[in-house]
N, C-alpha and C positions, 0 to 999 in steps of 0.2 A: 895106391902101396895097400898092403892088405898087413892091420894092423899085428902088433907081435908085440907090445905092451900095453900095459890098461894108457900109460900115457897119453901113446899114440896114439888109440881107442877112440878115448874119449876126447883125442884133441881132432880126427878127424870124428864126429858121432858133432858136438858140441860149436865149433870152428867151422869144421871143411862144411860141411850137412846143414850148419843152421839151425842142427833142433837144440831145443834146449830136453837134461834131462830132465824133463820133472819127473816124478815121485808118477804121474797115470804115465808119462811115455814109458817111461820103466814101468810098471804094471803089465803095459800091455803085451811090450815086447816079452815076456819076461813067460803070460799067460802060451804065447806064440813059438817061444825055445825051450816049451817045457813038454808043448804037447810033442812030442813024434808022428803022431799021427795027425797032423797035418802037412795038408802037402807044400806049403811055407817051408814050413822045416824039412820033408824033408831034401826040400830041391837050394839050400839051404848046408843039409849035412853034403850034400852028393856034388855041393860048386865049393865049396871050406871046406871040409872036413871032419870029424865027427870031437875032434882037437878040436880046431876052433873055435866050433858050436860050445862046445864047452867052459872054454874060453870065455866065449860074451856072454856067456848068463853068469858066469861069473863078477866081472868086466859089473853087468848090469850090477846084480846085487850092492857089490859093491858100491859105485854108485848110489843107492837109493842107500846102503848106506852114511857115505857120504853130507848126505844131505839131511839124516835125519840130525846127526854126529850137527849139525850145520844151524838146526834148527831145537838143538839142547842149548845151543849158544859155544858146544867147545869151539877151541881158538882149530883152524883147516892142521898144523901140525900137531894139534895130537889128535887130530879124527885121520889124519893119515898113519903114526905109527902106529896106531887101532889096527889096521888094515898091512895083511903081508900077500903076498903073491903078486 
């Protein structure tokens, strides 16, 4: 299943794939997805389309913001209430 929402994507990455959404992982993936000249990025865009490519970038940023909020001691509901999309 291709995730259509942030919650689906987060579950897919962290639960089904077992990949922790660490700051390093987020930074590495954003570095790839933000470089349209990379073969990996081009392949992803061909397979899943530009809308999904852009959504994944947004979701990575959102996951990073949630981490920052957690590190600052924000309650999870407060951090998620600040997120849109």
